C-alpha positions in Angstrom: 160.6 160.6 44.0 164.2 159.3 43.9 164.4 159.5 40.1 162.8 163.0 40.0 165.1 164.2 42.8 168.1 162.8 41.0 167.1 164.6 37.8 166.6 167.9 39.7 170.0 167.6 41.4 171.6 167.0 38.0 175.0 165.6 37.2 176.8 163.9 40.0 173.7 162.1 41.4 173.0 158.3 41.3 170.0 156.3 42.5 170.6 152.8 43.9 167.6 150.6 44.3 167.5 148.4 47.4 165.2 146.0 45.6 168.2 145.0 43.4 169.7 143.4 46.5 167.1 140.7 47.2 168.9 137.6 48.3 169.3 134.9 45.6 167.9 131.4 46.2 169.3 129.3 43.4 168.8 126.1 45.5 165.0 126.7 45.5 162.7 125.8 42.6 160.8 128.6 40.9 157.6 127.5 42.7 159.4 127.7 46.1 160.9 131.1 45.3 157.4 132.4 44.4 156.3 131.5 48.0 159.0 133.6 49.7 158.0 136.7 51.6 159.6 139.5 49.5 158.3 142.2 51.8 160.2 140.9 54.9 163.4 142.8 55.7 165.6 139.7 55.9 164.9 138.8 52.2 167.5 141.5 51.4 171.2 141.1 51.4 171.9 144.0 53.8 175.6 143.1 54.2 176.2 143.3 50.4 174.2 146.5 50.1 176.1 148.1 52.9 179.4 146.9 51.5 178.5 148.4 48.1 177.5 151.7 49.6 180.7 151.9 51.6 182.7 151.1 48.4 181.0 154.0 46.6 181.6 156.3 49.5 185.2 155.3 49.4 185.4 156.5 45.8 185.4 153.1 44.1 183.0 151.7 41.6 180.7 148.7 42.2 179.0 146.3 39.8 175.4 146.9 39.1 173.0 144.6 41.0 169.7 143.6 39.4 166.8 141.4 40.3 164.7 139.4 37.8 161.2 139.8 39.3 159.6 137.4 36.8 161.9 134.5 37.8 162.6 135.6 41.4 166.4 135.5 41.1 169.4 137.8 40.9 170.4 139.0 37.5 173.5 141.1 38.3 175.6 142.5 35.5 179.2 143.5 34.9 178.2 147.1 34.4 180.0 149.5 36.7 178.3 152.1 38.8 180.8 154.9 39.6 180.8 157.1 42.7 179.0 160.4 42.5 178.7 163.4 44.7 175.1 162.5 45.7 173.9 158.9 46.2 170.2 158.3 46.7 169.3 154.9 48.1 165.7 154.0 47.8 163.6 151.1 48.9 161.0 150.0 51.5 163.6 148.7 54.0 166.6 151.0 53.7 166.0 152.1 57.3 166.0 148.6 58.6 169.8 148.3 58.9 171.2 150.8 61.5 174.6 150.6 59.9 173.2 152.0 56.7 171.2 154.6 58.5 174.4 155.9 60.1 175.8 156.6 56.7 172.8 158.6 55.5 173.0 162.4 55.4 169.3 162.9 54.9 166.6 160.4 55.5 163.2 160.7 53.7 160.1 158.8 54.5 157.4 158.7 51.8 153.9 158.8 53.4 151.3 157.5 51.0 147.7 156.5 51.6 147.4 152.7 51.6 144.8 152.6 48.8 147.1 154.6 46.6 150.0 152.2 47.4 147.8 149.3 46.4 146.7 150.8 43.2 150.3 151.6 42.2 151.3 148.1 43.1 148.6 146.6 41.0 149.5 148.7 38.0 153.2 148.0 38.4 152.9 144.3 38.9 150.5 143.8 36.0 152.4 146.1 33.5 156.0 145.5 34.5 156.1 142.0 36.1 153.3 140.2 34.3 151.4 139.2 37.4 147.7 138.4 37.8 145.3 140.4 40.0 144.8 137.2 42.0 148.5 136.8 42.7 148.8 140.5 43.6 145.8 140.3 46.0 147.2 137.2 47.7 150.7 138.7 48.1 149.2 142.0 49.4 147.1 140.3 52.1 149.7 137.7 53.1 152.9 139.7 53.1 152.7 143.3 51.9 150.2 144.6 54.4 151.5 142.6 57.4 155.1 143.7 56.8 154.0 147.3 56.4 152.2 147.1 59.7 155.1 145.4 61.4 158.1 147.3 59.9 157.6 150.0 57.3 155.1 152.2 59.1 157.6 152.4 62.0 160.5 153.7 59.9 158.8 157.1 59.9 160.5 157.6 63.4 163.9 157.4 61.7 163.2 160.0 59.0 164.5 163.5 58.9 161.8 164.6 56.4 158.4 163.1 55.8 157.2 163.5 52.3 153.4 163.5 52.0 151.4 162.4 49.0 154.0 160.0 47.7 156.4 162.6 46.5 154.5 163.3 43.3 154.9 167.0 43.9 157.3 169.2 41.9 157.5 171.7 44.7 158.9 169.1 47.2 161.4 167.9 44.6 162.6 171.4 44.0 162.9 172.1 47.7 164.8 168.9 48.4 167.1 169.4 45.4 167.8 173.0 46.4 168.6 171.8 50.0 171.0 169.1 48.7 172.7 171.5 46.3 173.1 174.0 49.1 174.7 171.5 51.4 177.2 170.5 48.7 178.5 174.1 48.5 
């Protein structure tokens, strides 16, 4: 949804992925990093994310943050991200930090059926992250589902708009892009 919305808004829009702000754990071995709960809110560097968002809002560029999912470590680059008129932040825990929520103009919550989420995760983790079905199943049962139940499902209360069916709907993209463009006038 974030990428489609950004395309529909056009020039002057940037998407920032919260997943790029996982905390780095260079002191841990790869095996130890594999055991971390990547679905728990404190796994993210909320302070750095907030600092970068404020920097962009102040009209200054930031360096691009990235995460290497195969090795479970940060892979930041020197590439600069410049401020744009519209900044879309996306991620499962972007509503966790109240300080960030206070900066948001419009908060969207994607409501997706759990079985659809699981199927999307399986496809993504196998195709993009080289994971096995066994590791995906273990992670889903031990961290993904419990963290959804504890945190993510409750973020709906903070949203301004609830987007049904996972945002794969050209009409909702058009409506939201129209609203954002109208607010910018």
